[in-house]
mmJSON file of the N, C-alpha and C atoms, coordinates in Angstrom:
{"data_MODEL":{"atom_site":{
"group_PDB":["ATOM","ATOM","ATOM","ATOM","ATOM","ATOM","ATOM","ATOM","ATOM","ATOM","ATOM","ATOM","ATOM","ATOM","ATOM","ATOM","ATOM","ATOM","ATOM","ATOM","ATOM","ATOM","ATOM","ATOM","ATOM","ATOM","ATOM","ATOM","ATOM","ATOM","ATOM","ATOM","ATOM","ATOM","ATOM","ATOM","ATOM","ATOM","ATOM","ATOM","ATOM","ATOM","ATOM","ATOM","ATOM","ATOM","ATOM","ATOM","ATOM","ATOM","ATOM","ATOM","ATOM","ATOM","ATOM","ATOM","ATOM","ATOM","ATOM","ATOM","ATOM","ATOM","ATOM","ATOM","ATOM","ATOM","ATOM","ATOM","ATOM","ATOM","ATOM","ATOM","ATOM","ATOM","ATOM","ATOM","ATOM","ATOM","ATOM","ATOM","ATOM","ATOM","ATOM","ATOM","ATOM","ATOM","ATOM","ATOM","ATOM","ATOM","ATOM","ATOM","ATOM","ATOM","ATOM","ATOM","ATOM","ATOM","ATOM","ATOM","ATOM","ATOM","ATOM","ATOM","ATOM","ATOM","ATOM","ATOM","ATOM","ATOM","ATOM","ATOM","ATOM","ATOM","ATOM","ATOM","ATOM","ATOM","ATOM","ATOM","ATOM","ATOM","ATOM","ATOM","ATOM","ATOM","ATOM","ATOM","ATOM","ATOM","ATOM","ATOM","ATOM","ATOM","ATOM","ATOM","ATOM","ATOM","ATOM","ATOM","ATOM","ATOM","ATOM","ATOM","ATOM","ATOM","ATOM","ATOM","ATOM","ATOM","ATOM","ATOM","ATOM","ATOM","ATOM","ATOM","ATOM","ATOM","ATOM","ATOM","ATOM","ATOM","ATOM","ATOM","ATOM","ATOM","ATOM","ATOM","ATOM","ATOM","ATOM","ATOM","ATOM","ATOM","ATOM","ATOM","ATOM","ATOM","ATOM","ATOM","ATOM","ATOM","ATOM","ATOM","ATOM","ATOM","ATOM","ATOM","ATOM","ATOM","ATOM","ATOM","ATOM","ATOM","ATOM","ATOM","ATOM","ATOM","ATOM","ATOM","ATOM","ATOM","ATOM","ATOM","ATOM","ATOM","ATOM","ATOM","ATOM","ATOM","ATOM","ATOM","ATOM"],
"id":[1,2,3,4,5,6,7,8,9,10,11,12,13,14,15,16,17,18,19,20,21,22,23,24,25,26,27,28,29,30,31,32,33,34,35,36,37,38,39,40,41,42,43,44,45,46,47,48,49,50,51,52,53,54,55,56,57,58,59,60,61,62,63,64,65,66,67,68,69,70,71,72,73,74,75,76,77,78,79,80,81,82,83,84,85,86,87,88,89,90,91,92,93,94,95,96,97,98,99,100,101,102,103,104,105,106,107,108,109,110,111,112,113,114,115,116,117,118,119,120,121,122,123,124,125,126,127,128,129,130,131,132,133,134,135,136,137,138,139,140,141,142,143,144,145,146,147,148,149,150,151,152,153,154,155,156,157,158,159,160,161,162,163,164,165,166,167,168,169,170,171,172,173,174,175,176,177,178,179,180,181,182,183,184,185,186,187,188,189,190,191,192,193,194,195,196,197,198,199,200,201,202,203,204,205,206,207,208,209,210,211,212,213],
"type_symbol":["N","C","C","N","C","C","N","C","C","N","C","C","N","C","C","N","C","C","N","C","C","N","C","C","N","C","C","N","C","C","N","C","C","N","C","C","N","C","C","N","C","C","N","C","C","N","C","C","N","C","C","N","C","C","N","C","C","N","C","C","N","C","C","N","C","C","N","C","C","N","C","C","N","C","C","N","C","C","N","C","C","N","C","C","N","C","C","N","C","C","N","C","C","N","C","C","N","C","C","N","C","C","N","C","C","N","C","C","N","C","C","N","C","C","N","C","C","N","C","C","N","C","C","N","C","C","N","C","C","N","C","C","N","C","C","N","C","C","N","C","C","N","C","C","N","C","C","N","C","C","N","C","C","N","C","C","N","C","C","N","C","C","N","C","C","N","C","C","N","C","C","N","C","C","N","C","C","N","C","C","N","C","C","N","C","C","N","C","C","N","C","C","N","C","C","N","C","C","N","C","C","N","C","C","N","C","C","N","C","C","N","C","C"],
"label_atom_id":["N","CA","C","N","CA","C","N","CA","C","N","CA","C","N","CA","C","N","CA","C","N","CA","C","N","CA","C","N","CA","C","N","CA","C","N","CA","C","N","CA","C","N","CA","C","N","CA","C","N","CA","C","N","CA","C","N","CA","C","N","CA","C","N","CA","C","N","CA","C","N","CA","C","N","CA","C","N","CA","C","N","CA","C","N","CA","C","N","CA","C","N","CA","C","N","CA","C","N","CA","C","N","CA","C","N","CA","C","N","CA","C","N","CA","C","N","CA","C","N","CA","C","N","CA","C","N","CA","C","N","CA","C","N","CA","C","N","CA","C","N","CA","C","N","CA","C","N","CA","C","N","CA","C","N","CA","C","N","CA","C","N","CA","C","N","CA","C","N","CA","C","N","CA","C","N","CA","C","N","CA","C","N","CA","C","N","CA","C","N","CA","C","N","CA","C","N","CA","C","N","CA","C","N","CA","C","N","CA","C","N","CA","C","N","CA","C","N","CA","C","N","CA","C","N","CA","C","N","CA","C","N","CA","C","N","CA","C","N","CA","C","N","CA","C","N","CA","C"],
"label_alt_id":[null,null,null,null,null,null,null,null,null,null,null,null,null,null,null,null,null,null,null,null,null,null,null,null,null,null,null,null,null,null,null,null,null,null,null,null,null,null,null,null,null,null,null,null,null,null,null,null,null,null,null,null,null,null,null,null,null,null,null,null,null,null,null,null,null,null,null,null,null,null,null,null,null,null,null,null,null,null,null,null,null,null,null,null,null,null,null,null,null,null,null,null,null,null,null,null,null,null,null,null,null,null,null,null,null,null,null,null,null,null,null,null,null,null,null,null,null,null,null,null,null,null,null,null,null,null,null,null,null,null,null,null,null,null,null,null,null,null,null,null,null,null,null,null,null,null,null,null,null,null,null,null,null,null,null,null,null,null,null,null,null,null,null,null,null,null,null,null,null,null,null,null,null,null,null,null,null,null,null,null,null,null,null,null,null,null,null,null,null,null,null,null,null,null,null,null,null,null,null,null,null,null,null,null,null,null,null,null,null,null,null,null,null],
"label_comp_id":["MET","MET","MET","GLN","GLN","GLN","THR","THR","THR","ARG","ARG","ARG","ARG","ARG","ARG","GLY","GLY","GLY","SER","SER","SER","LEU","LEU","LEU","PRO","PRO","PRO","HIS","HIS","HIS","GLU","GLU","GLU","ARG","ARG","ARG","PHE","PHE","PHE","PRO","PRO","PRO","ASP","ASP","ASP","LEU","LEU","LEU","PHE","PHE","PHE","ALA","ALA","ALA","THR","THR","THR","ALA","ALA","ALA","GLU","GLU","GLU","GLN","GLN","GLN","LEU","LEU","LEU","PRO","PRO","PRO","ASP","ASP","ASP","GLY","GLY","GLY","LEU","LEU","LEU","VAL","VAL","VAL","LEU","LEU","LEU","ASN","ASN","ASN","GLY","GLY","GLY","GLU","GLU","GLU","LEU","LEU","LEU","VAL","VAL","VAL","VAL","VAL","VAL","TRP","TRP","TRP","ASN","ASN","ASN","THR","THR","THR","ALA","ALA","ALA","ALA","ALA","ALA","GLY","GLY","GLY","ARG","ARG","ARG","LEU","LEU","LEU","SER","SER","SER","PHE","PHE","PHE","GLU","GLU","GLU","ALA","ALA","ALA","LEU","LEU","LEU","GLN","GLN","GLN","ARG","ARG","ARG","ARG","ARG","ARG","SER","SER","SER","ALA","ALA","ALA","ALA","ALA","ALA","ASP","ASP","ASP","ALA","ALA","ALA","TRP","TRP","TRP","ARG","ARG","ARG","SER","SER","SER","CYS","CYS","CYS","SER","SER","SER","ARG","ARG","ARG","PRO","PRO","PRO","ALA","ALA","ALA","ARG","ARG","ARG","CYS","CYS","CYS","PRO","PRO","PRO","SER","SER","SER","ARG","ARG","ARG","GLY","GLY","GLY","PRO","PRO","PRO"],
"label_asym_id":["A","A","A","A","A","A","A","A","A","A","A","A","A","A","A","A","A","A","A","A","A","A","A","A","A","A","A","A","A","A","A","A","A","A","A","A","A","A","A","A","A","A","A","A","A","A","A","A","A","A","A","A","A","A","A","A","A","A","A","A","A","A","A","A","A","A","A","A","A","A","A","A","A","A","A","A","A","A","A","A","A","A","A","A","A","A","A","A","A","A","A","A","A","A","A","A","A","A","A","A","A","A","A","A","A","A","A","A","A","A","A","A","A","A","A","A","A","A","A","A","A","A","A","A","A","A","A","A","A","A","A","A","A","A","A","A","A","A","A","A","A","A","A","A","A","A","A","A","A","A","A","A","A","A","A","A","A","A","A","A","A","A","A","A","A","A","A","A","A","A","A","A","A","A","A","A","A","A","A","A","A","A","A","A","A","A","A","A","A","A","A","A","A","A","A","A","A","A","A","A","A","A","A","A","A","A","A","A","A","A","A","A","A"],
"label_entity_id":["1","1","1","1","1","1","1","1","1","1","1","1","1","1","1","1","1","1","1","1","1","1","1","1","1","1","1","1","1","1","1","1","1","1","1","1","1","1","1","1","1","1","1","1","1","1","1","1","1","1","1","1","1","1","1","1","1","1","1","1","1","1","1","1","1","1","1","1","1","1","1","1","1","1","1","1","1","1","1","1","1","1","1","1","1","1","1","1","1","1","1","1","1","1","1","1","1","1","1","1","1","1","1","1","1","1","1","1","1","1","1","1","1","1","1","1","1","1","1","1","1","1","1","1","1","1","1","1","1","1","1","1","1","1","1","1","1","1","1","1","1","1","1","1","1","1","1","1","1","1","1","1","1","1","1","1","1","1","1","1","1","1","1","1","1","1","1","1","1","1","1","1","1","1","1","1","1","1","1","1","1","1","1","1","1","1","1","1","1","1","1","1","1","1","1","1","1","1","1","1","1","1","1","1","1","1","1","1","1","1","1","1","1"],
"label_seq_id":[1,1,1,2,2,2,3,3,3,4,4,4,5,5,5,6,6,6,7,7,7,8,8,8,9,9,9,10,10,10,11,11,11,12,12,12,13,13,13,14,14,14,15,15,15,16,16,16,17,17,17,18,18,18,19,19,19,20,20,20,21,21,21,22,22,22,23,23,23,24,24,24,25,25,25,26,26,26,27,27,27,28,28,28,29,29,29,30,30,30,31,31,31,32,32,32,33,33,33,34,34,34,35,35,35,36,36,36,37,37,37,38,38,38,39,39,39,40,40,40,41,41,41,42,42,42,43,43,43,44,44,44,45,45,45,46,46,46,47,47,47,48,48,48,49,49,49,50,50,50,51,51,51,52,52,52,53,53,53,54,54,54,55,55,55,56,56,56,57,57,57,58,58,58,59,59,59,60,60,60,61,61,61,62,62,62,63,63,63,64,64,64,65,65,65,66,66,66,67,67,67,68,68,68,69,69,69,70,70,70,71,71,71],
"pdbx_PDB_ins_code":[null,null,null,null,null,null,null,null,null,null,null,null,null,null,null,null,null,null,null,null,null,null,null,null,null,null,null,null,null,null,null,null,null,null,null,null,null,null,null,null,null,null,null,null,null,null,null,null,null,null,null,null,null,null,null,null,null,null,null,null,null,null,null,null,null,null,null,null,null,null,null,null,null,null,null,null,null,null,null,null,null,null,null,null,null,null,null,null,null,null,null,null,null,null,null,null,null,null,null,null,null,null,null,null,null,null,null,null,null,null,null,null,null,null,null,null,null,null,null,null,null,null,null,null,null,null,null,null,null,null,null,null,null,null,null,null,null,null,null,null,null,null,null,null,null,null,null,null,null,null,null,null,null,null,null,null,null,null,null,null,null,null,null,null,null,null,null,null,null,null,null,null,null,null,null,null,null,null,null,null,null,null,null,null,null,null,null,null,null,null,null,null,null,null,null,null,null,null,null,null,null,null,null,null,null,null,null,null,null,null,null,null,null],
"Cartn_x":[111.457,110.539,110.641,109.48,109.454,108.154,108.178,106.978,106.05,104.846,103.909,104.386,105.29,105.871,107.139,107.514,108.651,109.99,110.038,111.331,111.66,112.918,113.387,113.825,113.009,113.312,114.233,115.203,116.062,116.898,117.237,118.032,117.196,115.885,115.013,114.492,114.481,113.937,114.87,116.126,117.071,116.655,115.967,115.526,114.497,113.609,112.628,113.261,114.227,114.916,115.673,116.297,117.024,116.059,114.887,113.877,113.347,113.096,112.551,113.505,114.799,115.774,115.631,114.998,114.822,113.57,112.739,111.519,111.837,110.976,111.229,111.223,112.079,112.108,110.752,110.326,109.065,107.852,108.011,106.886,106.468,105.173,104.659,103.733,104.017,103.175,102.706,101.493,100.962,100.453,100.881,100.429,100.999,100.944,101.498,102.283,103.192,104.007,103.301,103.488,102.991,104.079,104.015,104.935,104.084,104.413,103.673,104.315,103.513,103.967,103.67,104.675,104.497,103.979,104.516,104.099,102.625,102.15,100.756,99.828,100.4,99.583,98.76,99.319,98.59,99.56,99.041,99.852,100.218,101.366,101.808,102.138,101.223,101.466,102.638,102.754,103.846,105.207,105.303,106.567,106.888,105.869,106.092,106.589,106.015,106.484,107.94,108.292,109.689,110.597,110.166,110.968,111.096,110.07,110.063,110.721,110.977,111.558,112.953,113.379,114.689,115.815,115.679,116.713,116.259,115.438,114.841,115.899,116.963,117.929,118.62,118.705,119.258,118.238,116.961,115.953,115.559,115.799,115.511,116.73,117.787,119.072,119.11,118.171,118.112,116.703,116.552,115.23,114.437,115.081,114.363,113.609,114.085,113.374,112.121,112.1,110.945,110.681,110.33,110.176,109.034,109.259,108.205,107.75,106.551,105.981,105.379,105.529,104.905,103.518,102.923,101.553,101.427],
"Cartn_y":[114.859,114.05,114.47,114.703,115.064,114.594,114.501,114.1,115.291,115.061,116.166,117.153,116.724,117.637,118.308,118.018,118.691,118.011,116.856,116.172,115.392,115.08,114.356,112.954,111.95,110.594,109.81,110.473,109.806,108.671,108.749,107.673,106.403,106.547,105.379,104.813,105.651,105.221,105.605,105.18,105.582,105.095,103.966,103.453,104.381,104.967,105.896,107.219,107.672,108.904,108.726,107.585,107.334,107.358,106.792,106.796,108.204,108.936,110.294,111.228,110.987,111.818,111.719,110.674,110.47,111.182,111.703,112.39,113.804,114.372,115.723,116.759,117.772,118.868,119.553,119.921,120.637,119.746,118.44,117.521,117.393,117.464,117.326,116.114,115.178,114.019,114.061,113.646,113.593,112.174,111.55,110.179,109.671,108.384,107.771,106.532,106.14,104.951,103.728,102.627,101.342,100.3,99.257,98.128,96.903,96.243,95.067,93.814,92.98,91.698,90.664,90.294,89.371,88.019,87.518,86.195,86.169,87.249,87.305,87.825,88.455,89.0,90.206,91.018,92.191,93.242,94.42,95.48,95.128,95.623,95.337,96.645,97.081,98.269,98.042,96.83,96.509,96.653,96.207,96.327,97.801,98.613,100.043,100.676,100.288,100.811,100.429,99.169,98.751,99.569,99.765,100.51,101.969,102.529,103.94,104.212,103.179,103.365,103.972,104.574,105.227,104.266,103.013,102.026,101.115,101.657,100.856,100.226,100.929,100.392,99.16,99.064,97.848,96.707,97.0,95.944,95.518,96.359,96.039,96.467,95.708,96.112,96.216,95.585,95.698,96.116,97.22,97.651,96.561,95.622,94.547,93.662,93.6,92.786,93.482,94.81,95.575,96.683,96.299,97.328,98.266,99.52,100.503,100.981,101.432,101.892,103.265,104.12,105.435,105.363,106.528,106.568,105.935],
"Cartn_z":[102.698,103.446,104.906,105.516,106.93,107.555,108.872,109.604,109.74,110.211,110.391,111.434,112.289,113.286,112.788,111.558,110.955,111.11,111.774,111.919,110.644,110.495,109.32,109.743,109.484,109.958,109.026,108.428,107.444,108.043,109.331,109.927,110.116,110.178,110.364,109.044,108.014,106.721,105.565,105.616,104.563,103.179,103.117,101.827,101.192,101.99,101.45,101.048,101.834,101.479,100.176,99.982,98.731,97.539,97.714,96.655,96.43,97.513,97.409,96.666,96.777,96.074,94.556,94.077,92.647,92.104,92.998,92.587,92.103,91.267,90.763,91.885,91.742,92.704,92.746,93.937,94.101,94.215,94.019,94.134,95.596,95.849,97.204,97.236,98.128,98.35,99.801,100.026,101.381,101.6,102.653,102.913,104.204,104.359,105.551,105.162,106.024,105.781,106.335,105.653,106.126,105.94,106.721,106.565,106.247,105.168,104.716,105.285,105.928,106.429,105.35,104.6,103.488,103.943,105.029,105.52,105.91,106.533,106.975,105.89,104.857,103.782,104.206,105.123,105.607,106.117,106.4,106.978,108.409,108.856,110.21,110.93,111.788,112.592,113.548,114.064,114.979,114.292,113.058,112.319,112.063,111.792,111.604,112.89,114.016,115.302,115.548,115.251,115.416,114.511,113.287,112.326,112.731,113.364,113.746,115.089,115.863,117.191,117.089,118.177,118.195,117.843,118.249,117.934,116.801,115.909,114.837,113.942,113.672,112.74,113.307,114.643,115.239,115.171,115.43,115.426,114.02,113.063,111.665,110.865,110.955,110.408,108.901,108.229,106.776,106.394,105.609,105.185,104.504,103.86,103.166,104.155,105.412,106.426,106.915,106.904,107.363,106.338,105.102,104.074,104.39,104.155,104.347,102.974,102.922,101.659,101.887,100.909,100.946,100.341,100.105,99.577,98.21],
"occupancy":[1.0,1.0,1.0,1.0,1.0,1.0,1.0,1.0,1.0,1.0,1.0,1.0,1.0,1.0,1.0,1.0,1.0,1.0,1.0,1.0,1.0,1.0,1.0,1.0,1.0,1.0,1.0,1.0,1.0,1.0,1.0,1.0,1.0,1.0,1.0,1.0,1.0,1.0,1.0,1.0,1.0,1.0,1.0,1.0,1.0,1.0,1.0,1.0,1.0,1.0,1.0,1.0,1.0,1.0,1.0,1.0,1.0,1.0,1.0,1.0,1.0,1.0,1.0,1.0,1.0,1.0,1.0,1.0,1.0,1.0,1.0,1.0,1.0,1.0,1.0,1.0,1.0,1.0,1.0,1.0,1.0,1.0,1.0,1.0,1.0,1.0,1.0,1.0,1.0,1.0,1.0,1.0,1.0,1.0,1.0,1.0,1.0,1.0,1.0,1.0,1.0,1.0,1.0,1.0,1.0,1.0,1.0,1.0,1.0,1.0,1.0,1.0,1.0,1.0,1.0,1.0,1.0,1.0,1.0,1.0,1.0,1.0,1.0,1.0,1.0,1.0,1.0,1.0,1.0,1.0,1.0,1.0,1.0,1.0,1.0,1.0,1.0,1.0,1.0,1.0,1.0,1.0,1.0,1.0,1.0,1.0,1.0,1.0,1.0,1.0,1.0,1.0,1.0,1.0,1.0,1.0,1.0,1.0,1.0,1.0,1.0,1.0,1.0,1.0,1.0,1.0,1.0,1.0,1.0,1.0,1.0,1.0,1.0,1.0,1.0,1.0,1.0,1.0,1.0,1.0,1.0,1.0,1.0,1.0,1.0,1.0,1.0,1.0,1.0,1.0,1.0,1.0,1.0,1.0,1.0,1.0,1.0,1.0,1.0,1.0,1.0,1.0,1.0,1.0,1.0,1.0,1.0,1.0,1.0,1.0,1.0,1.0,1.0],
"B_iso_or_equiv":[0.0,0.0,0.0,0.0,0.0,0.0,0.0,0.0,0.0,0.0,0.0,0.0,0.0,0.0,0.0,0.0,0.0,0.0,0.0,0.0,0.0,0.0,0.0,0.0,0.0,0.0,0.0,0.0,0.0,0.0,0.0,0.0,0.0,0.0,0.0,0.0,0.0,0.0,0.0,0.0,0.0,0.0,0.0,0.0,0.0,0.0,0.0,0.0,0.0,0.0,0.0,0.0,0.0,0.0,0.0,0.0,0.0,0.0,0.0,0.0,0.0,0.0,0.0,0.0,0.0,0.0,0.0,0.0,0.0,0.0,0.0,0.0,0.0,0.0,0.0,0.0,0.0,0.0,0.0,0.0,0.0,0.0,0.0,0.0,0.0,0.0,0.0,0.0,0.0,0.0,0.0,0.0,0.0,0.0,0.0,0.0,0.0,0.0,0.0,0.0,0.0,0.0,0.0,0.0,0.0,0.0,0.0,0.0,0.0,0.0,0.0,0.0,0.0,0.0,0.0,0.0,0.0,0.0,0.0,0.0,0.0,0.0,0.0,0.0,0.0,0.0,0.0,0.0,0.0,0.0,0.0,0.0,0.0,0.0,0.0,0.0,0.0,0.0,0.0,0.0,0.0,0.0,0.0,0.0,0.0,0.0,0.0,0.0,0.0,0.0,0.0,0.0,0.0,0.0,0.0,0.0,0.0,0.0,0.0,0.0,0.0,0.0,0.0,0.0,0.0,0.0,0.0,0.0,0.0,0.0,0.0,0.0,0.0,0.0,0.0,0.0,0.0,0.0,0.0,0.0,0.0,0.0,0.0,0.0,0.0,0.0,0.0,0.0,0.0,0.0,0.0,0.0,0.0,0.0,0.0,0.0,0.0,0.0,0.0,0.0,0.0,0.0,0.0,0.0,0.0,0.0,0.0,0.0,0.0,0.0,0.0,0.0,0.0],
"pdbx_formal_charge":[null,null,null,null,null,null,null,null,null,null,null,null,null,null,null,null,null,null,null,null,null,null,null,null,null,null,null,null,null,null,null,null,null,null,null,null,null,null,null,null,null,null,null,null,null,null,null,null,null,null,null,null,null,null,null,null,null,null,null,null,null,null,null,null,null,null,null,null,null,null,null,null,null,null,null,null,null,null,null,null,null,null,null,null,null,null,null,null,null,null,null,null,null,null,null,null,null,null,null,null,null,null,null,null,null,null,null,null,null,null,null,null,null,null,null,null,null,null,null,null,null,null,null,null,null,null,null,null,null,null,null,null,null,null,null,null,null,null,null,null,null,null,null,null,null,null,null,null,null,null,null,null,null,null,null,null,null,null,null,null,null,null,null,null,null,null,null,null,null,null,null,null,null,null,null,null,null,null,null,null,null,null,null,null,null,null,null,null,null,null,null,null,null,null,null,null,null,null,null,null,null,null,null,null,null,null,null,null,null,null,null,null,null],
"auth_seq_id":[1,1,1,2,2,2,3,3,3,4,4,4,5,5,5,6,6,6,7,7,7,8,8,8,9,9,9,10,10,10,11,11,11,12,12,12,13,13,13,14,14,14,15,15,15,16,16,16,17,17,17,18,18,18,19,19,19,20,20,20,21,21,21,22,22,22,23,23,23,24,24,24,25,25,25,26,26,26,27,27,27,28,28,28,29,29,29,30,30,30,31,31,31,32,32,32,33,33,33,34,34,34,35,35,35,36,36,36,37,37,37,38,38,38,39,39,39,40,40,40,41,41,41,42,42,42,43,43,43,44,44,44,45,45,45,46,46,46,47,47,47,48,48,48,49,49,49,50,50,50,51,51,51,52,52,52,53,53,53,54,54,54,55,55,55,56,56,56,57,57,57,58,58,58,59,59,59,60,60,60,61,61,61,62,62,62,63,63,63,64,64,64,65,65,65,66,66,66,67,67,67,68,68,68,69,69,69,70,70,70,71,71,71],
"auth_comp_id":["MET","MET","MET","GLN","GLN","GLN","THR","THR","THR","ARG","ARG","ARG","ARG","ARG","ARG","GLY","GLY","GLY","SER","SER","SER","LEU","LEU","LEU","PRO","PRO","PRO","HIS","HIS","HIS","GLU","GLU","GLU","ARG","ARG","ARG","PHE","PHE","PHE","PRO","PRO","PRO","ASP","ASP","ASP","LEU","LEU","LEU","PHE","PHE","PHE","ALA","ALA","ALA","THR","THR","THR","ALA","ALA","ALA","GLU","GLU","GLU","GLN","GLN","GLN","LEU","LEU","LEU","PRO","PRO","PRO","ASP","ASP","ASP","GLY","GLY","GLY","LEU","LEU","LEU","VAL","VAL","VAL","LEU","LEU","LEU","ASN","ASN","ASN","GLY","GLY","GLY","GLU","GLU","GLU","LEU","LEU","LEU","VAL","VAL","VAL","VAL","VAL","VAL","TRP","TRP","TRP","ASN","ASN","ASN","THR","THR","THR","ALA","ALA","ALA","ALA","ALA","ALA","GLY","GLY","GLY","ARG","ARG","ARG","LEU","LEU","LEU","SER","SER","SER","PHE","PHE","PHE","GLU","GLU","GLU","ALA","ALA","ALA","LEU","LEU","LEU","GLN","GLN","GLN","ARG","ARG","ARG","ARG","ARG","ARG","SER","SER","SER","ALA","ALA","ALA","ALA","ALA","ALA","ASP","ASP","ASP","ALA","ALA","ALA","TRP","TRP","TRP","ARG","ARG","ARG","SER","SER","SER","CYS","CYS","CYS","SER","SER","SER","ARG","ARG","ARG","PRO","PRO","PRO","ALA","ALA","ALA","ARG","ARG","ARG","CYS","CYS","CYS","PRO","PRO","PRO","SER","SER","SER","ARG","ARG","ARG","GLY","GLY","GLY","PRO","PRO","PRO"],
"auth_asym_id":["A","A","A","A","A","A","A","A","A","A","A","A","A","A","A","A","A","A","A","A","A","A","A","A","A","A","A","A","A","A","A","A","A","A","A","A","A","A","A","A","A","A","A","A","A","A","A","A","A","A","A","A","A","A","A","A","A","A","A","A","A","A","A","A","A","A","A","A","A","A","A","A","A","A","A","A","A","A","A","A","A","A","A","A","A","A","A","A","A","A","A","A","A","A","A","A","A","A","A","A","A","A","A","A","A","A","A","A","A","A","A","A","A","A","A","A","A","A","A","A","A","A","A","A","A","A","A","A","A","A","A","A","A","A","A","A","A","A","A","A","A","A","A","A","A","A","A","A","A","A","A","A","A","A","A","A","A","A","A","A","A","A","A","A","A","A","A","A","A","A","A","A","A","A","A","A","A","A","A","A","A","A","A","A","A","A","A","A","A","A","A","A","A","A","A","A","A","A","A","A","A","A","A","A","A","A","A","A","A","A","A","A","A"],
"auth_atom_id":["N","CA","C","N","CA","C","N","CA","C","N","CA","C","N","CA","C","N","CA","C","N","CA","C","N","CA","C","N","CA","C","N","CA","C","N","CA","C","N","CA","C","N","CA","C","N","CA","C","N","CA","C","N","CA","C","N","CA","C","N","CA","C","N","CA","C","N","CA","C","N","CA","C","N","CA","C","N","CA","C","N","CA","C","N","CA","C","N","CA","C","N","CA","C","N","CA","C","N","CA","C","N","CA","C","N","CA","C","N","CA","C","N","CA","C","N","CA","C","N","CA","C","N","CA","C","N","CA","C","N","CA","C","N","CA","C","N","CA","C","N","CA","C","N","CA","C","N","CA","C","N","CA","C","N","CA","C","N","CA","C","N","CA","C","N","CA","C","N","CA","C","N","CA","C","N","CA","C","N","CA","C","N","CA","C","N","CA","C","N","CA","C","N","CA","C","N","CA","C","N","CA","C","N","CA","C","N","CA","C","N","CA","C","N","CA","C","N","CA","C","N","CA","C","N","CA","C","N","CA","C","N","CA","C","N","CA","C","N","CA","C","N","CA","C","N","CA","C"],
"pdbx_PDB_model_num":[1,1,1,1,1,1,1,1,1,1,1,1,1,1,1,1,1,1,1,1,1,1,1,1,1,1,1,1,1,1,1,1,1,1,1,1,1,1,1,1,1,1,1,1,1,1,1,1,1,1,1,1,1,1,1,1,1,1,1,1,1,1,1,1,1,1,1,1,1,1,1,1,1,1,1,1,1,1,1,1,1,1,1,1,1,1,1,1,1,1,1,1,1,1,1,1,1,1,1,1,1,1,1,1,1,1,1,1,1,1,1,1,1,1,1,1,1,1,1,1,1,1,1,1,1,1,1,1,1,1,1,1,1,1,1,1,1,1,1,1,1,1,1,1,1,1,1,1,1,1,1,1,1,1,1,1,1,1,1,1,1,1,1,1,1,1,1,1,1,1,1,1,1,1,1,1,1,1,1,1,1,1,1,1,1,1,1,1,1,1,1,1,1,1,1,1,1,1,1,1,1,1,1,1,1,1,1,1,1,1,1,1,1]
}}}
């Protein structure tokens, strides 16, 4: 898993990396990440920004609080 610029955001999305490791070798997926706000019943761009920030793991210490979803 890598960003369009080639960086590996594994420190910000360890839950997605753990899931991606279970996928077959050579599989290519193209998409974007979203964060679902369960309380509001909609996507939350703000939550994704918090999760993607350099200090995201401090602001969202548990992935379950700011779950991200792949394509």
